[in-house]
KOLMI-422526 format. One record per residue (C-alpha): x, y, z. Coordinates in pm, 1 decimal, m for minus. Layout:
<recs>
x->X	y->Y	z->Z;
...
</recs>
This chain:
<recs>
x->4560.1	y->m338.4	z->m5501.8;
x->4356.7	y->m106.5	z->m5276.1;
x->4281.9	y->m414.8	z->m5067.2;
x->4630.2	y->m498.3	z->m5012.3;
x->4720.7	y->m119.8	z->m4928.0;
x->4497.8	y->m109.6	z->m4667.6;
x->4637.5	y->m444.0	z->m4503.8;
x->4985.0	y->m303.8	z->m4559.5;
x->4901.8	y->9.1	z->m4401.2;
x->4685.2	y->m151.6	z->m4086.0;
x->4894.2	y->m460.3	z->m4040.7;
x->5214.7	y->m275.1	z->m3857.5;
x->4955.5	y->m98.9	z->m3584.8;
x->4831.3	y->m444.8	z->m3534.2;
x->5187.5	y->m602.4	z->m3502.5;
x->5252.2	y->m330.4	z->m3310.5;
x->4962.0	y->m436.9	z->m3023.6;
x->4993.0	y->m775.8	z->m3065.7;
x->5383.9	y->m772.0	z->m2947.1;
x->5251.9	y->m670.6	z->m2619.7;
x->5062.3	y->m1028.8	z->m2596.2;
x->5332.7	y->m1199.9	z->m2731.0;
x->5667.9	y->m1047.7	z->m2607.4;
x->5898.3	y->m1363.1	z->m2668.5;
x->5819.1	y->m1315.0	z->m3030.8;
x->5858.0	y->m955.4	z->m3042.6;
x->6166.0	y->m945.8	z->m3282.6;
x->6050.5	y->m1161.9	z->m3495.1;
x->5705.8	y->m1067.8	z->m3531.9;
x->5857.7	y->m693.6	z->m3590.7;
x->6115.4	y->m785.7	z->m3881.8;
x->5836.9	y->m1002.2	z->m4063.5;
x->5600.8	y->m673.9	z->m4056.7;
x->5913.5	y->m482.0	z->m4225.6;
x->5977.9	y->m750.7	z->m4459.2;
x->5620.8	y->m735.5	z->m4577.4;
x->5651.7	y->m379.8	z->m4604.4;
x->5966.6	y->m409.7	z->m4834.8;
x->5786.0	y->m640.2	z->m5055.3;
x->5530.0	y->m410.7	z->m5091.6;
x->5766.4	y->m132.7	z->m5153.0;
x->5987.5	y->m330.1	z->m5406.8;
x->5655.1	y->m438.3	z->m5613.1;
x->5560.3	y->m72.2	z->m5665.2;
x->5918.8	y->24.5	z->m5777.4;
x->5970.7	y->m262.5	z->m6021.2;
x->5598.3	y->m220.5	z->m6166.9;
x->5642.7	y->168.0	z->m6192.2;
x->5289.9	y->197.1	z->m6175.9;
x->5073.3	y->479.3	z->m6028.8;
x->4783.7	y->396.8	z->m5785.3;
x->4513.2	y->645.4	z->m5662.0;
x->4274.5	y->537.5	z->m5420.9;
x->3973.9	y->736.8	z->m5242.7;
x->3800.9	y->567.0	z->m4952.2;
x->3577.7	y->858.6	z->m4837.4;
x->3453.1	y->1174.2	z->m4968.9;
x->3580.1	y->1478.7	z->m4963.7;
x->3652.1	y->1457.6	z->m4600.6;
x->3938.2	y->1203.4	z->m4671.9;
x->4067.8	y->961.8	z->m4698.3;
x->4275.9	y->955.0	z->m5007.8;
x->4589.3	y->765.1	z->m5109.5;
x->4855.4	y->796.3	z->m5391.1;
x->5117.5	y->543.3	z->m5434.1;
x->5367.5	y->588.0	z->m5725.8;
x->5744.0	y->566.0	z->m5804.0;
x->5841.2	y->835.0	z->m5537.7;
x->5658.9	y->636.4	z->m5296.9;
x->5803.2	y->328.0	z->m5357.9;
x->6184.2	y->471.4	z->m5310.4;
x->6065.6	y->617.4	z->m4977.6;
x->5888.7	y->288.2	z->m4865.0;
x->6206.0	y->107.1	z->m4961.6;
x->6427.9	y->336.6	z->m4743.8;
x->6188.3	y->300.5	z->m4439.7;
x->6181.9	y->m80.4	z->m4493.6;
x->6554.8	y->m120.0	z->m4497.2;
x->6647.6	y->122.1	z->m4207.8;
x->6419.1	y->m5.9	z->m3966.7;
x->6515.6	y->m409.8	z->m4042.2;
x->6879.0	y->m257.6	z->m3979.3;
x->6749.8	y->m128.7	z->m3641.1;
x->6568.3	y->m433.1	z->m3536.1;
x->6861.8	y->m682.3	z->m3657.9;
x->7090.9	y->m461.9	z->m3435.3;
x->6856.6	y->m421.7	z->m3146.8;
x->6795.5	y->m786.3	z->m3140.7;
x->7146.8	y->m812.2	z->m2970.1;
x->7084.2	y->m519.8	z->m2733.3;
x->6815.4	y->m684.9	z->m2505.6;
x->6566.4	y->m417.2	z->m2594.9;
x->6205.7	y->m510.8	z->m2462.4;
x->5912.2	y->m549.8	z->m2633.4;
x->5799.9	y->m212.1	z->m2552.8;
x->6065.1	y->m137.9	z->m2797.0;
x->5966.9	y->m316.7	z->m3076.1;
x->5608.7	y->m227.0	z->m3079.6;
x->5665.7	y->136.8	z->m3087.5;
x->5938.1	y->91.0	z->m3342.6;
x->5694.3	y->m109.6	z->m3573.5;
x->5409.7	y->153.0	z->m3527.7;
x->5655.3	y->437.0	z->m3621.3;
x->5755.9	y->220.4	z->m3934.5;
x->5385.1	y->174.7	z->m4028.9;
x->5273.0	y->542.1	z->m3961.5;
x->5573.8	y->674.6	z->m4183.3;
x->5475.9	y->441.7	z->m4434.4;
x->5116.8	y->611.2	z->m4422.4;
x->5256.9	y->927.6	z->m4503.6;
x->5441.0	y->813.4	z->m4810.5;
x->5091.8	y->726.0	z->m4974.0;
x->4865.2	y->1000.3	z->m4854.6;
x->4727.8	y->1231.1	z->m5058.4;
x->4511.5	y->1483.1	z->m4844.7;
x->4614.8	y->1692.1	z->m4547.3;
x->4396.2	y->1548.7	z->m4258.8;
x->4518.7	y->1168.4	z->m4325.8;
x->4845.8	y->1308.9	z->m4327.4;
x->4778.9	y->1509.2	z->m4015.2;
x->4684.8	y->1157.4	z->m3838.3;
x->4979.7	y->972.5	z->m3964.6;
x->5219.7	y->1266.2	z->m3861.8;
x->5055.7	y->1294.0	z->m3512.2;
x->5116.3	y->934.3	z->m3451.9;
x->5483.0	y->937.9	z->m3557.8;
x->5524.9	y->1246.1	z->m3314.9;
x->5370.5	y->1028.1	z->m2998.5;
x->5592.5	y->696.9	z->m3124.3;
x->5905.8	y->873.9	z->m3179.2;
x->5851.9	y->1049.2	z->m2858.9;
x->5818.3	y->702.9	z->m2671.5;
x->6151.3	y->593.2	z->m2842.2;
x->6349.4	y->908.9	z->m2752.3;
x->6233.3	y->861.8	z->m2379.5;
x->6309.6	y->478.1	z->m2383.6;
x->6614.4	y->468.0	z->m2139.1;
x->6392.2	y->656.5	z->m1917.5;
x->6666.7	y->874.0	z->m1796.7;
x->6612.0	y->1246.2	z->m1635.0;
x->6801.6	y->1357.6	z->m1989.4;
x->6609.3	y->1124.2	z->m2233.6;
x->6285.1	y->1232.8	z->m2106.1;
x->6344.7	y->1595.6	z->m2105.5;
x->6486.9	y->1562.7	z->m2477.0;
x->6183.0	y->1351.2	z->m2577.3;
x->5955.5	y->1626.9	z->m2401.9;
x->6126.5	y->1893.8	z->m2613.2;
x->6077.0	y->1713.0	z->m2939.1;
x->5713.9	y->1633.6	z->m2856.3;
x->5656.2	y->2002.6	z->m2779.4;
x->5832.9	y->2108.8	z->m3136.2;
x->5611.1	y->1855.6	z->m3295.0;
x->5292.9	y->1927.9	z->m3126.4;
x->5320.7	y->2302.8	z->m3202.3;
x->5422.2	y->2279.4	z->m3558.3;
x->5134.2	y->2061.4	z->m3588.6;
x->4933.6	y->2299.6	z->m3497.6;
x->5009.2	y->2546.2	z->m3747.9;
x->4984.3	y->2277.5	z->m3966.1;
x->4626.4	y->2168.8	z->m3913.8;
x->4520.2	y->2572.5	z->m3894.3;
x->4646.3	y->2570.4	z->m4251.5;
x->4459.6	y->2237.1	z->m4357.5;
x->4143.1	y->2395.4	z->m4240.9;
x->4194.2	y->2673.5	z->m4471.1;
x->4274.0	y->2454.8	z->m4770.5;
x->3930.6	y->2261.7	z->m4688.4;
x->3748.4	y->2604.4	z->m4620.7;
x->3843.2	y->2717.4	z->m4978.1;
x->3804.8	y->2379.7	z->m5147.9;
x->3539.8	y->2179.2	z->m4977.2;
x->3838.2	y->1902.7	z->m4976.6;
x->4150.5	y->1823.2	z->m4797.5;
x->4298.5	y->1720.9	z->m5109.2;
x->4648.7	y->1812.2	z->m5194.5;
x->4551.7	y->1970.0	z->m5524.5;
x->4340.5	y->2208.3	z->m5318.2;
x->4662.7	y->2397.4	z->m5269.9;
x->4615.1	y->2571.9	z->m5615.6;
x->4292.4	y->2734.3	z->m5508.4;
x->4407.7	y->2786.6	z->m5136.4;
x->4502.1	y->3133.9	z->m4954.0;
x->4862.6	y->3208.6	z->m4930.0;
x->4826.7	y->3210.8	z->m4535.6;
x->4708.3	y->2816.7	z->m4601.2;
x->5025.3	y->2737.1	z->m4770.0;
x->5257.1	y->2920.7	z->m4536.0;
x->5115.2	y->2750.5	z->m4230.8;
x->5109.4	y->2399.6	z->m4379.0;
x->5470.6	y->2434.1	z->m4499.8;
x->5576.5	y->2568.1	z->m4154.5;
x->5433.6	y->2295.7	z->m3997.3;
x->5605.0	y->2031.3	z->m4245.2;
x->5951.0	y->2215.9	z->m4237.4;
x->5968.4	y->2223.8	z->m3868.9;
x->5856.5	y->1837.9	z->m3844.8;
x->6104.2	y->1700.4	z->m4090.7;
x->6390.4	y->1919.6	z->m3916.6;
x->6453.3	y->2196.8	z->m4216.0;
x->6635.5	y->2503.6	z->m4224.5;
x->6639.2	y->2700.5	z->m3902.9;
x->6330.3	y->2544.1	z->m3795.3;
x->6520.9	y->2213.8	z->m3761.4;
x->6734.5	y->2350.0	z->m3493.3;
x->6541.6	y->2114.0	z->m3231.4;
x->6712.2	y->1809.9	z->m3468.7;
x->7079.6	y->1788.5	z->m3340.9;
x->6998.9	y->1746.3	z->m2978.7;
x->6715.9	y->1499.1	z->m3016.1;
x->6906.2	y->1270.6	z->m3234.8;
x->7259.5	y->1313.6	z->m3067.5;
x->7100.9	y->1207.3	z->m2735.8;
x->6919.8	y->922.6	z->m2830.3;
x->6994.2	y->596.6	z->m2829.9;
x->7206.5	y->475.7	z->m3148.9;
x->6930.9	y->260.8	z->m3290.5;
x->6664.1	y->553.8	z->m3218.5;
x->6908.4	y->791.8	z->m3397.1;
x->6934.1	y->565.8	z->m3678.8;
x->6557.7	y->564.7	z->m3699.0;
x->6498.5	y->922.3	z->m3678.1;
x->6762.0	y->1038.2	z->m3902.8;
x->6713.9	y->745.7	z->m4171.2;
x->6317.3	y->757.7	z->m4202.1;
x->6133.4	y->990.9	z->m3966.7;
x->6248.9	y->1315.5	z->m4055.9;
x->6181.2	y->1226.9	z->m4448.7;
x->5809.5	y->1219.6	z->m4331.0;
x->5825.6	y->1566.4	z->m4299.3;
x->5975.8	y->1650.3	z->m4598.7;
x->5780.0	y->1406.8	z->m4870.4;
x->5461.8	y->1627.7	z->m4828.2;
x->5662.3	y->1903.8	z->m4957.3;
x->5810.2	y->1715.1	z->m5243.1;
x->5480.5	y->1620.8	z->m5334.1;
x->5311.2	y->1950.8	z->m5328.7;
x->5604.9	y->2091.1	z->m5530.0;
x->5569.2	y->1821.8	z->m5810.0;
x->5187.5	y->1912.1	z->m5808.5;
x->5207.5	y->2272.8	z->m5834.1;
x->5479.2	y->2441.1	z->m6062.5;
x->5427.1	y->2769.8	z->m5827.4;
x->5556.7	y->2607.8	z->m5522.7;
x->5885.2	y->2426.0	z->m5671.1;
x->6092.4	y->2733.4	z->m5657.5;
x->5994.6	y->2818.7	z->m5289.8;
x->6093.7	y->2431.9	z->m5224.1;
x->6413.0	y->2441.8	z->m5407.5;
x->6539.1	y->2775.9	z->m5218.8;
x->6442.6	y->2632.3	z->m4902.6;
x->6627.0	y->2334.5	z->m5009.5;
x->6960.7	y->2505.4	z->m5088.3;
x->6961.7	y->2693.9	z->m4770.2;
x->6903.5	y->2405.3	z->m4596.1;
x->7201.5	y->2221.1	z->m4753.5;
x->7443.2	y->2512.3	z->m4667.6;
x->7290.1	y->2572.9	z->m4292.5;
x->7341.0	y->2190.2	z->m4200.7;
x->7699.6	y->2220.4	z->m4369.2;
x->7806.8	y->2551.7	z->m4183.9;
x->7708.4	y->2407.1	z->m3848.1;
x->7858.9	y->2070.1	z->m3908.5;
x->8197.1	y->2200.8	z->m3991.0;
x->8250.2	y->2336.7	z->m3677.9;
x->8130.1	y->2084.0	z->m3468.2;
x->8335.2	y->1819.1	z->m3249.9;
x->8088.2	y->1595.2	z->m3150.2;
x->8044.6	y->1299.1	z->m3377.5;
x->7703.0	y->1231.6	z->m3324.6;
x->7582.0	y->1609.9	z->m3371.3;
x->7789.6	y->1592.0	z->m3691.7;
x->7549.2	y->1330.2	z->m3848.4;
x->7280.5	y->1521.6	z->m3716.1;
x->7372.7	y->1841.3	z->m3878.4;
x->7476.3	y->1652.9	z->m4186.7;
x->7099.3	y->1509.0	z->m4185.5;
x->6978.3	y->1871.0	z->m4199.4;
x->7184.3	y->1937.0	z->m4513.1;
x->7101.1	y->1625.5	z->m4696.1;
x->6727.9	y->1693.8	z->m4663.2;
x->6828.5	y->2006.9	z->m4851.6;
x->6936.0	y->1785.0	z->m5147.9;
x->6607.3	y->1581.1	z->m5150.9;
x->6410.9	y->1955.1	z->m5162.8;
x->6644.2	y->2100.9	z->m5435.2;
x->6520.3	y->1827.9	z->m5695.2;
x->6194.0	y->1684.4	z->m5595.2;
x->6167.2	y->1460.3	z->m5909.3;
x->6444.8	y->1268.1	z->m5826.1;
x->6440.5	y->1288.9	z->m5421.4;
x->6350.7	y->900.4	z->m5397.9;
x->6683.7	y->773.7	z->m5475.8;
x->6854.3	y->1052.1	z->m5274.3;
x->6627.5	y->961.0	z->m4984.4;
x->6738.9	y->581.3	z->m5046.2;
x->7096.9	y->666.6	z->m5046.8;
x->7075.5	y->888.6	z->m4736.4;
x->6857.8	y->686.0	z->m4512.6;
x->7111.5	y->379.0	z->m4551.7;
x->7384.7	y->582.5	z->m4483.0;
x->7290.7	y->774.6	z->m4220.0;
x->7109.0	y->474.6	z->m4000.8;
x->7463.2	y->290.3	z->m4071.2;
x->7653.8	y->600.7	z->m3955.3;
x->7452.8	y->641.2	z->m3635.0;
x->7429.1	y->245.1	z->m3547.4;
x->7821.1	y->270.8	z->m3580.9;
x->7875.0	y->584.7	z->m3388.2;
x->7708.2	y->379.5	z->m3093.7;
x->8028.3	y->168.9	z->m3099.9;
x->8290.3	y->474.5	z->m3102.7;
x->8547.1	y->503.4	z->m2789.5;
x->8398.3	y->840.2	z->m2741.7;
x->8182.0	y->1108.5	z->m2944.9;
x->8473.4	y->1370.5	z->m2909.8;
x->8639.8	y->1403.3	z->m3259.1;
x->8969.4	y->1547.0	z->m3056.6;
x->8978.2	y->1253.7	z->m2815.1;
x->8924.1	y->1009.0	z->m3106.2;
x->9260.5	y->1144.2	z->m3256.2;
x->9454.9	y->1014.9	z->m2957.3;
x->9232.4	y->699.9	z->m2874.4;
x->9218.4	y->489.4	z->m3218.5;
x->8880.9	y->302.1	z->m3284.9;
x->8873.8	y->m33.7	z->m3406.5;
x->8963.2	y->m92.4	z->m3807.8;
x->8639.6	y->m283.7	z->m3840.7;
x->8438.2	y->15.2	z->m3714.6;
x->8612.5	y->252.6	z->m3920.9;
x->8578.3	y->80.1	z->m4235.3;
x->8213.0	y->115.8	z->m4158.3;
x->8242.5	y->493.7	z->m4129.5;
x->8451.7	y->482.4	z->m4438.7;
x->8192.1	y->316.4	z->m4655.7;
x->7913.1	y->535.5	z->m4485.1;
x->8137.0	y->876.1	z->m4576.5;
x->8205.4	y->767.7	z->m4917.2;
x->7886.6	y->706.0	z->m5011.5;
x->7735.1	y->1016.8	z->m4895.8;
x->7996.2	y->1222.2	z->m5034.2;
x->7926.3	y->1070.9	z->m5343.8;
x->8210.2	y->848.1	z->m5456.8;
x->8155.0	y->625.4	z->m5742.6;
x->8046.8	y->268.2	z->m5649.3;
x->7807.9	y->350.9	z->m5423.9;
x->7432.7	y->476.8	z->m5430.0;
x->7520.7	y->804.7	z->m5311.3;
x->7723.7	y->883.1	z->m5643.0;
x->7392.1	y->798.8	z->m5849.1;
x->7200.1	y->998.3	z->m5620.1;
x->7410.0	y->1332.1	z->m5647.8;
x->7458.6	y->1264.7	z->m6008.6;
x->7082.4	y->1240.0	z->m6079.2;
x->7000.3	y->1537.0	z->m5874.2;
x->7280.7	y->1796.3	z->m6017.3;
x->7199.5	y->1664.5	z->m6358.4;
x->6797.3	y->1767.6	z->m6285.3;
x->6926.4	y->2141.3	z->m6187.0;
x->6960.7	y->2463.8	z->m6400.2;
x->7257.9	y->2718.1	z->m6394.3;
x->7276.9	y->2880.7	z->m6043.0;
x->7123.2	y->2613.0	z->m5843.0;
x->7375.6	y->2338.3	z->m5991.9;
x->7659.6	y->2556.0	z->m5893.6;
x->7539.0	y->2594.7	z->m5546.2;
x->7479.9	y->2256.4	z->m5503.1;
x->7820.8	y->2143.5	z->m5639.9;
x->7973.7	y->2384.2	z->m5379.4;
x->7754.9	y->2212.6	z->m5097.0;
x->7866.3	y->1863.1	z->m5215.6;
x->8219.0	y->1984.2	z->m5139.5;
x->8125.2	y->2099.2	z->m4791.3;
x->7960.2	y->1716.5	z->m4766.1;
x->8289.0	y->1560.1	z->m4853.1;
x->8490.0	y->1806.6	z->m4610.5;
x->8221.9	y->1691.9	z->m4339.9;
x->8279.6	y->1328.0	z->m4372.3;
x->8648.7	y->1381.6	z->m4385.9;
x->8629.1	y->1432.9	z->m4020.6;
x->8545.8	y->1060.4	z->m3992.1;
x->8746.5	y->906.5	z->m4295.7;
x->9083.3	y->1054.7	z->m4155.1;
x->9049.5	y->957.1	z->m3786.6;
x->9329.1	y->685.5	z->m3647.5;
x->9233.7	y->331.1	z->m3632.5;
x->9390.2	y->m21.1	z->m3545.8;
x->9293.9	y->m400.2	z->m3567.6;
x->9436.5	y->m480.5	z->m3246.8;
x->9241.8	y->m510.1	z->m2903.9;
x->8869.2	y->m440.2	z->m3090.2;
x->8545.5	y->m586.2	z->m3189.4;
x->8240.8	y->m473.1	z->m3333.6;
x->7952.7	y->m437.0	z->m3096.6;
x->7688.9	y->m756.8	z->m3122.3;
x->7468.1	y->m692.3	z->m3420.0;
x->7647.3	y->m412.8	z->m3569.0;
x->7819.9	y->m652.3	z->m3805.7;
x->7494.9	y->m805.4	z->m3930.4;
x->7311.6	y->m444.9	z->m3967.9;
x->7617.0	y->m312.8	z->m4136.9;
x->7588.7	y->m591.7	z->m4396.9;
x->7257.3	y->m519.4	z->m4489.3;
x->7289.5	y->m157.9	z->m4533.7;
x->7624.8	y->m197.0	z->m4723.7;
x->7486.7	y->m468.8	z->m4935.9;
x->7206.6	y->m211.5	z->m4986.5;
x->7431.3	y->61.9	z->m5071.6;
x->7596.7	y->m153.3	z->m5360.1;
x->7275.7	y->m321.2	z->m5524.7;
x->7106.5	y->10.5	z->m5513.5;
x->7391.2	y->154.5	z->m5718.4;
x->7359.0	y->m131.5	z->m5996.5;
x->6989.6	y->m10.2	z->m6048.1;
x->7103.6	y->331.8	z->m6140.4;
x->7436.9	y->259.6	z->m6367.4;
x->7294.1	y->522.2	z->m6625.5;
x->7450.3	y->777.6	z->m6390.7;
x->7786.8	y->651.8	z->m6471.7;
x->8033.2	y->831.8	z->m6737.0;
x->8392.4	y->935.3	z->m6706.5;
x->8288.3	y->1278.3	z->m6704.7;
x->8055.7	y->1204.7	z->m6384.6;
x->8300.9	y->996.2	z->m6211.9;
x->8600.2	y->1242.4	z->m6270.4;
x->8388.7	y->1543.4	z->m6129.4;
x->8277.8	y->1326.3	z->m5816.9;
x->8616.7	y->1225.4	z->m5751.5;
x->8753.3	y->1585.5	z->m5793.2;
x->8462.6	y->1729.6	z->m5545.3;
x->8591.0	y->1473.0	z->m5302.5;
x->8949.1	y->1562.0	z->m5361.0;
x->8848.3	y->1928.4	z->m5261.3;
x->8667.1	y->1842.4	z->m4965.5;
x->8940.2	y->1654.0	z->m4830.2;
x->9197.0	y->1925.4	z->m4878.3;
x->8982.8	y->2160.4	z->m4760.8;
x->8976.9	y->1927.7	z->m4437.0;
x->9343.5	y->1923.6	z->m4407.8;
x->9426.0	y->2305.3	z->m4470.2;
x->9126.4	y->2460.1	z->m4259.0;
x->8892.0	y->2244.2	z->m4082.2;
x->9150.2	y->1991.0	z->m3902.9;
x->9324.9	y->2276.3	z->m3766.4;
x->9036.2	y->2515.2	z->m3637.0;
x->8881.6	y->2482.0	z->m3260.3;
x->8606.7	y->2717.0	z->m3316.0;
x->8230.5	y->2577.6	z->m3317.4;
x->7920.4	y->2782.2	z->m3330.9;
x->7718.0	y->2858.7	z->m3010.7;
x->7406.0	y->2647.3	z->m2935.0;
x->7203.0	y->2921.2	z->m2780.6;
x->6964.0	y->2894.4	z->m3066.1;
x->6890.1	y->2542.1	z->m3003.8;
x->6780.4	y->2594.5	z->m2644.2;
x->6432.4	y->2538.8	z->m2570.5;
x->6283.8	y->2859.6	z->m2545.0;
x->6447.6	y->2995.6	z->m2849.4;
x->6312.5	y->2718.6	z->m3095.6;
x->5951.5	y->2873.3	z->m3107.6;
x->6134.9	y->3198.1	z->m3176.9;
x->6335.3	y->3022.6	z->m3490.7;
x->5989.9	y->2873.0	z->m3607.2;
x->5831.3	y->3237.1	z->m3612.7;
x->6119.5	y->3343.3	z->m3838.2;
x->6061.0	y->3098.4	z->m4059.3;
x->5701.9	y->3208.7	z->m4077.6;
x->5776.8	y->3544.3	z->m4174.3;
x->6019.6	y->3395.5	z->m4445.4;
x->5761.9	y->3177.8	z->m4569.6;
x->5501.0	y->3460.4	z->m4607.9;
x->5717.2	y->3692.1	z->m4807.2;
x->5816.1	y->3401.8	z->m5021.8;
x->5449.3	y->3274.7	z->m5075.7;
x->5307.1	y->3626.3	z->m5105.3;
x->5580.4	y->3764.5	z->m5369.4;
</recs>
C-alpha cells in the first residue's frame, strides 16, 4: 500500500510535466490521472482502513490515509474531473491542463500529510499552481487578482512556517501530534496560516474577489477543492487533540454566520457563491468527525454552481430578474441550491443531518439557524425567472453537470441512515423558513456591505486581528 500511495502522489506531478511534451493528449492524460486518483480514494473509502507511513526520520515525511482522507480525495477527484470535462470544450491550452493536474496532485497530498513540513511543501505548490490558473487569461485584471492571491498565500505560509519550526523546537519532530507539547504561540501561528490559506472567517476576505474574478472552471477548482486544503489540517489537529476541538468549533460557527451575513446583501452571483463557500467551510469545522461527507457534498455543489455561473446572461441578480435564463441552466442551479440547502434526495441532506446530529445543545441551535440562512441565500438563485425558448447549455457544461449531479444522487444513497421522517420534515421546514425570509425581506432590500475590508491594504490587517483572537483563545 505504501508503494501505491507514493506512486499516487507522484504521478500527477509527472503527468503535469509530461503534458508539455504531449500537448495533443493533454485532456486525456489529465482525465486519466484524475480517474486513477478517484480509484485510490474509492478503495480507501470502501476498505475503511487507516494507513500510516513514515518515509524518513523525525524530519518527515509521514503520511496518514484514513476514511476522512478518502472523502476529501474523492471530492478532489470528482471536482477536477468535471472541470477537465468542461474545459475540453473551451479550447484550453496544455498549460491549463498541466497546472490543473499539478494542483490536483498537491491538494491530494495535503489530505494524507501527517507532519507540518510535508504539509508546508504541498500548500506552497498549491499556491503557485492556483496563482498560475487564476492568471491564465493574462488580462491585467486577472494578473492583479492572481498576484493578490499569491501575496496573501505567501504571507499566511510565513506565519505557518514559523509555527512549524516552533513545534519542531519543542518536540524534535514535525508530526501533527507534536502540537500537544508545543508552545501556544506555535499553535496560534499554524492556525493563522491555515485559516488564511483556507479562506476561513475574517482572514478569508481575499476569497470573494479571487473566486468571483477567476474563470468559471478555475473558480470551480478553487471553491470545490483548493480551499479545503487549508481546512483539512485544522480538522486533523482537532481530532488528534481534544483541547483544540472547541477552538476549531467556535471558529467554524463564526465562519458560518460571517459568510451568510455577507452573502445576504450581495447582488453579484459569483460573489454570492464565493461568500457561501466561506460559510460552508464553517460547517466542516464545527463537526470535524463527519466533515468528510460535508466536504464531498459542498465540493460537488459548488463546482456545479460555479461552472453554471459562467453561462449566466449576467452576474447581476437584479438584471437576471428581467433577463430570464435558459431553463436547462436554471435546473442546474435548482439542483445545486436544493442540495446545499439540505433538501432530502441529495447528498447535502445527509451531510447536514450528520453534522447536526454530532453537535451538542448550543452549537446545534446556532447551526440550525445557519441552515435557514443557507436556504435563504440559495433562494436568490432558485427563484430567478427562466424560459426554454431561445437558449442552450454551454458546450461541456451538460456533461460536467451530469457527472456532478449523478455523484450527488449516488452519494446520497451511501448515507441512507440519515433518513427519517423527523429529519426530512425538519429539513423541509428549514428550507421553507429560508425561502419565506427571502420573499419577505431579502428580495426587497437593496443594501449591501461595503467592500473596503477586501481591499489589498486591509487583508494583512484582517489577518492580524485573527492572530490576536487566536492568541486569546489558545492562551485562555
